[in-house]
N, C-alpha and C positions, 0 to 999 in steps of 0.2 A: 772510841776501842774501851774504853771502861763500863760503857753501860751495856756493851755486850756479855764483857766475863763476869758482870753484875748478874746477869741474868740468868748467865750458867749456873753461877757460886749459890745463885738462889733458886737451883732448880728444884724438879718434884721431889718429896718425902715419898716413902713406904715406911711401913708398919709391918715388924715380922714379930710372928707370938710363936713361941716354940710348943710344940703341942708335945715333943717328946724328948728325953734327956738327952742333949748331944748334938746339937743342931746346929750346924755349920754354917757361918756365913760369910763370901769371900765378896771382895771388892776388885771390881779390875779396871787397869787402866784405860784412859784417852790415850789417842796416837798412830803410831804408825804399826808398833807392835804389842798386842794388846797381853800384858803380865798380871797376878796376881800382884796387888798393895797392900791390901788390908784381910783380914781373918780376924772372927769371932767365935767363941761357942754358945752357945742357949742353951740352958736347961730348960726342961718341960715348966710351962707358967713364966718364965722370962721372957720380957717384951724388948725389940731392938727398934729405933726411929731412925733410919738412914736417909740419907740424899743423894742426889745426885748433884756430881759439882765438875768441876773444871776439871779434874782428877780423876773422877769416878765416870764410867761411863755405862758400866754393867755390874749388876747382884750375880749371884750366882748361889745358888741355898741346898742343901745337903740337909735329908730327913724329915721327918714329918713338921710345918709350920702352915700356920694360916698368914697371910700376906693380904695387909687391906694397901689400895693404891685412892689416886682419885677415878682411876677406871673399873673398879669393884673390888672384890674378894676373891682369894686363889689358894688353895688348897696345895701346900705340896707335898710329896710323899706320901701318901694317902695308898 
């Protein structure tokens, strides 16, 4: 059981770079009911490294941002 939990906690990382002021990053919970659990604001040029964990199952991004994952590069809000 601990190995499964450790695998989830050591989940994938994403890098988010704001391409404008006021980019909002929202972490969404796992479980029966999905809820917002964390919000960050980034200004142009700021970078955030985020990770999927046992608590975070999704990340929502509002605004122009560059997102880098192991699957490639995505530009949001263009």
